[in-house]
C-alpha positions in Angstrom: 117.2 -111.0 -37.5 118.0 -109.1 -34.5 115.1 -106.3 -35.3 112.0 -106.1 -38.0 111.7 -103.6 -40.5 115.0 -104.1 -42.3 112.7 -104.2 -45.5 116.0 -102.1 -46.9 118.5 -105.2 -46.7 116.1 -107.7 -48.0 115.4 -105.0 -51.0 118.1 -104.7 -52.0 118.5 -108.6 -51.8 115.6 -109.1 -53.8 116.4 -106.0 -56.3 112.9 -104.3 -55.8 112.0 -101.5 -53.9 110.8 -101.1 -50.8 107.7 -100.3 -51.1 106.7 -103.4 -52.9 107.4 -105.9 -49.7 104.7 -106.0 -47.7 106.7 -105.9 -44.0 105.3 -108.3 -41.1 108.1 -108.2 -39.1 107.8 -104.5 -38.5 104.7 -104.0 -35.4 103.7 -100.0 -36.0 100.1 -98.9 -36.0 98.3 -100.2 -38.9 96.4 -97.2 -39.2 97.5 -94.3 -40.4 95.6 -91.4 -41.7 96.3 -88.3 -43.4 97.9 -85.3 -41.1 98.3 -81.9 -41.7 101.6 -80.2 -40.8 102.3 -76.6 -40.9 105.2 -76.3 -41.7 106.6 -73.4 -41.7 110.1 -71.3 -42.5 109.7 -69.6 -38.9 109.4 -73.4 -37.5 112.5 -74.8 -39.5 114.1 -71.8 -38.9 113.4 -71.2 -34.5 115.0 -73.3 -31.9 112.2 -75.6 -30.3 111.4 -74.7 -26.5 114.5 -77.0 -24.9 112.1 -77.9 -22.1 109.1 -79.1 -24.3 106.5 -78.0 -21.8 103.9 -78.3 -24.4 104.5 -81.8 -25.6 105.2 -82.7 -21.9 101.9 -81.5 -20.6 99.8 -83.0 -23.6 101.7 -86.7 -22.8 101.4 -85.8 -18.8 97.3 -85.6 -19.4 97.3 -88.6 -22.0 99.1 -90.7 -19.5 97.9 -89.1 -16.1 101.6 -87.4 -14.9 103.0 -84.5 -14.2 105.0 -82.6 -16.5 107.9 -83.2 -14.1 108.1 -86.7 -13.8 108.4 -87.1 -17.9 112.5 -87.3 -20.1 111.9 -86.9 -23.6 114.6 -88.9 -25.5 115.1 -89.4 -29.7 113.6 -92.8 -29.9 112.6 -95.5 -26.6 116.3 -96.9 -27.5 118.0 -93.6 -26.6 116.3 -93.7 -23.3 117.2 -97.3 -22.4 120.7 -96.7 -23.1 120.4 -93.6 -21.2 117.9 -95.2 -17.8 121.2 -98.1 -17.6 123.9 -95.0 -18.1 123.0 -93.5 -15.0 121.9 -96.4 -12.5 124.9 -97.5 -10.6 123.5 -100.8 -9.2 125.7 -103.8 -10.8 123.3 -106.9 -10.9 120.7 -106.9 -13.9 117.6 -109.8 -13.8 116.1 -109.4 -17.6 112.9 -111.5 -17.9 112.9 -112.7 -21.1 112.2 -112.8 -24.3 112.2 -109.1 -24.0 113.4 -106.8 -26.4 117.3 -106.9 -27.6 118.5 -103.5 -26.6 117.5 -104.1 -23.1 120.9 -106.5 -22.8 122.8 -104.6 -24.9 122.6 -101.5 -22.5 123.1 -103.5 -20.0 126.7 -104.8 -21.7 127.1 -101.4 -22.5 127.3 -100.3 -19.2 129.1 -103.5 -17.6 126.4 -104.3 -15.5 126.1 -108.2 -14.4 123.1 -109.5 -16.6 121.1 -113.0 -15.0 118.2 -113.9 -17.1 115.2 -115.4 -16.1 112.7 -117.1 -18.2 109.6 -115.2 -17.9 107.5 -118.5 -19.5 108.5 -121.2 -17.3 110.2 -119.6 -14.5 109.1 -116.1 -14.0 108.7 -116.9 -9.9 112.7 -117.2 -9.9 114.1 -115.1 -7.0 115.7 -111.8 -7.9 118.7 -110.5 -5.6 118.5 -107.3 -3.4 118.5 -104.3 -4.6 119.0 -105.4 -8.2 117.4 -104.0 -11.5 114.8 -105.6 -12.9 113.2 -105.5 -16.7 109.9 -106.6 -17.5 108.1 -105.6 -21.2 104.4 -106.2 -20.9 102.5 -106.4 -23.3 105.3 -109.4 -23.8 107.9 -109.2 -27.1 107.6 -111.6 -29.1 104.1 -112.8 -28.6 102.4 -110.0 -26.9 101.6 -111.8 -23.3 100.0 -108.9 -20.9 100.8 -110.2 -17.4 99.4 -109.0 -14.3 102.2 -107.8 -12.4 100.2 -106.8 -9.1 101.6 -109.9 -7.1 105.5 -109.7 -8.5 105.2 -106.0 -8.3 105.3 -106.0 -4.4 107.9 -108.9 -4.4 110.5 -106.4 -6.5 109.7 -103.6 -3.9 110.4 -106.1 -1.0 113.6 -107.1 -2.6 113.8 -103.3 -2.6 114.6 -103.3 -6.4 115.1 -100.8 -9.4 112.0 -101.6 -11.8 112.4 -101.1 -15.3 108.5 -101.4 -17.1 108.1 -101.5 -20.6 104.8 -100.5 -21.6 105.1 -99.7 -25.4 102.4 -102.0 -26.8 99.7 -101.4 -23.5 97.4 -99.0 -25.5 96.0 -100.6 -28.3 93.4 -102.7 -26.2 93.9 -100.6 -23.0 95.4 -103.0 -20.7 96.6 -102.1 -17.2 99.4 -99.8 -16.6 101.9 -99.6 -13.5 102.1 -96.1 -14.2 100.2 -95.1 -10.9 102.5 -96.6 -8.6 105.2 -94.1 -9.5 104.1 -91.7 -7.0 104.0 -94.8 -5.0 107.3 -96.0 -5.3 110.6 -94.4 -6.1 112.4 -96.6 -8.1 110.1 -98.0 -10.4 110.7 -96.1 -14.4 108.6 -96.9 -17.2 109.2 -96.6 -20.7 107.2 -95.5 -23.8 108.0 -95.9 -27.0 105.6 -93.6 -28.9 106.5 -95.2 -32.4 104.0 -98.0 -32.0 100.8 -97.0 -31.6 100.9 -93.5 -32.6 102.3 -94.9 -35.8 105.2 -92.9 -36.2 108.5 -94.9 -36.1 109.7 -92.0 -38.5 109.1 -90.1 -36.0 111.7 -90.3 -33.4 110.1 -89.9 -29.5 110.5 -92.3 -26.7 110.0 -91.2 -23.0 111.1 -92.5 -19.5 108.7 -92.4 -16.4 109.0 -91.9 -13.2 109.6 -89.6 -9.8 110.8 -86.2 -10.3 114.1 -86.8 -8.6 114.8 -89.9 -10.5 113.9 -87.6 -14.1 116.3 -84.5 -12.9 119.5 -87.2 -12.7 119.0 -88.2 -16.1 121.0 -86.3 -19.0 119.2 -85.1 -22.3 120.6 -83.6 -25.5 120.0 -79.9 -25.4 117.3 -79.9 -28.2 117.1 -83.3 -27.9 114.1 -84.3 -30.4 113.3 -81.8 -33.5 110.4 -79.6 -33.8 109.5 -81.3 -36.3 109.2 -84.4 -34.1 107.6 -81.9 -31.5 105.0 -80.5 -33.8 103.5 -84.4 -35.0 103.6 -86.3 -32.0 100.8 -82.9 -30.0 98.6 -83.5 -32.8 98.3 -87.1 -32.1 98.5 -87.4 -29.0 95.7 -84.6 -29.2 93.5 -86.3 -31.6 90.9 -88.6 -29.6 89.5 -90.0 -32.8 92.7 -91.6 -33.7 93.2 -93.4 -31.0 89.2 -94.9 -31.1 89.2 -95.4 -34.3 92.5 -97.5 -33.8 91.3 -99.4 -30.7 88.7 -100.4 -33.6 90.4 -101.9 -35.9 93.4 -103.0 -34.5 91.0 -105.6 -33.0 89.3 -106.1 -36.0 92.2 -107.3 -37.7 94.5 -108.7 -35.7 91.2 -111.2 -35.0 92.0 -111.6 -39.0 95.4 -112.6 -39.0 95.3 -114.8 -35.9 92.3 -116.7 -38.5 94.4 -116.7 -40.9 97.4 -118.4 -39.0 95.6 -121.1 -37.1 93.4 -122.5 -40.4 96.9 -122.2 -42.4 97.6 -126.1 -41.4 101.2 -124.4 -41.1 101.7 -124.0 -37.5 101.8 -126.2 -34.3 100.6 -123.1 -32.4 99.3 -119.7 -32.2 99.8 -118.1 -29.4 97.0 -115.3 -28.4 98.1 -111.5 -27.9 97.8 -108.8 -26.4 99.6 -106.2 -28.6 99.9 -105.7 -32.4 101.5 -108.5 -33.6 101.1 -112.7 -33.4 103.6 -115.2 -32.4 103.6 -118.8 -34.3 105.5 -122.0 -34.0 106.3 -124.4 -37.8 108.8 -126.7 -37.7 109.9 -125.0 -40.8 110.7 -121.6 -39.8 113.4 -121.1 -42.2 111.7 -122.5 -45.3 108.6 -120.3 -44.5 110.9 -117.5 -44.8 112.8 -117.9 -47.7 109.6 -118.7 -49.3 107.6 -115.5 -48.4 110.6 -113.5 -48.8 110.6 -115.3 -52.3 106.8 -113.4 -52.5 107.9 -110.0 -50.8 106.6 -110.7 -48.1 109.2 -110.6 -45.0 108.1 -112.0 -41.9 110.4 -111.8 -38.6 112.3 -115.3 -37.2 112.7 -115.2 -33.5 116.2 -117.0 -32.9 117.1 -114.2 -31.8 115.1 -114.1 -28.7 116.2 -116.2 -25.7 114.2 -119.4 -25.3 113.2 -119.5 -28.8 114.5 -120.7 -32.1 113.8 -119.7 -35.3 110.4 -121.8 -36.4 108.9 -119.8 -33.9 107.7 -116.6 -36.1 106.3 -113.0 -35.4 103.9 -111.2 -37.6 102.8 -107.6 -37.5 98.8 -107.3 -37.8 98.2 -105.8 -41.1 95.5 -103.9 -43.3 93.1 -106.8 -45.0 94.5 -106.9 -48.3 97.9 -107.3 -46.7 96.2 -110.5 -44.7 94.8 -112.0 -47.7 98.4 -111.7 -49.8 100.0 -113.8 -47.1 97.3 -115.8 -46.9 97.3 -116.9 -50.5 100.9 -117.4 -49.6 100.3 -119.6 -46.8 98.1 -121.8 -48.8 100.9 -121.5 -51.6 103.5 -123.1 -49.2 101.3 -126.1 -47.8 100.6 -127.0 -51.3 104.7 -127.1 -51.7 105.5 -129.0 -48.6 102.5 -131.6 -48.9 103.7 -132.2 -52.4 107.5 -133.0 -51.7 
C-alpha cells in the first residue's frame, strides 16, 4: 500500500460499499462538524479572484505570514512537484522514512537522490548547496523533532530546506515558519487536508520568501471557488480548531491504549500526530484478518527502513476504536490457538 485511503479498491475486492469499511489507513481529522456553505448560481458561474487575495489574507493571519509569502496549489502533492520543478539544485537529501511523493518528485525532475535514516543516522552529513527534505511531525510514526540544531547545520551548508509541517497543528507543536524571514532558501509545505478535515477540498500551499514565491508557476484559477469558500470558513472557525485539538488528544490516548493492551504489538510508538505506528511480526496476517472484518489499516512496507510488520493506525472516533479493539481481541485468540 503506497498511500492510505484506497478504500475503493478494497471495497471492490470485498464486494461492499466503500462506506462500510472503517478506514484506519487514512489520517484525516476525525472531527467533522456540519458546515453551511452558501453555494449560489452566481458563485458557480463566476471566476474566482485568480490571486485568491482574501483566502491568502486568512491563511497569512492563521500562520503569521504575509500574503506575498504564500503560493496555493491544488493539494500539497501538486505543491511538492512544482517546487521540485522550480529548484535547480541536483542533489536531494531525503530524511526518511517520509511521504513517498518527495522521492517521486525528485526522480521526475532528475535529481540525484540520497537518503538519510532519520531514526538512526539523523546527524549524517549532507553536501553543500543541496536540497534537504524533512517532514515534521514525521510520517509514518508521528515523531516531532526539535530541528533547531539541524536547521543551523543546513544553513551553514547553504542548503535549500524543504520542511513539511502538514501535521503540526493537531498538538500546537513548534514550527519553523518564523525562520522564513531569516533564511531565503527555506520552503514550508502545508497541506490543509489533514487538520481541516478536507481531503476532498484540494488545497495545499508553499510558504517562503516573496521572491521565491514569485518564481513558482501555478495555473490560472488553480483552486475552485468551492475550495476557496470552504477553506475560508474552516480557517476562520476558532471553535473548530479548539474542539479538534481537545478531541484529538482524547482519541489518540484511547487508540494508543487499545494497541498497547492488545498483546499483538511488540512496540507502539508515541506520536505527535493523528496516527500511531505499531509493530507486530504478524503484520500481513493482521492486515488480511482485519480487512475481512471491513477494517482497513496501513501496512508500512512502502516506507524506507520499514516493512509490512509496521502498521499505521489513524486516530478515529470511539465507535471505530471499539470495533478495532474487538477485532484485535478476536485475532489474538485466533493466533493463540494456532
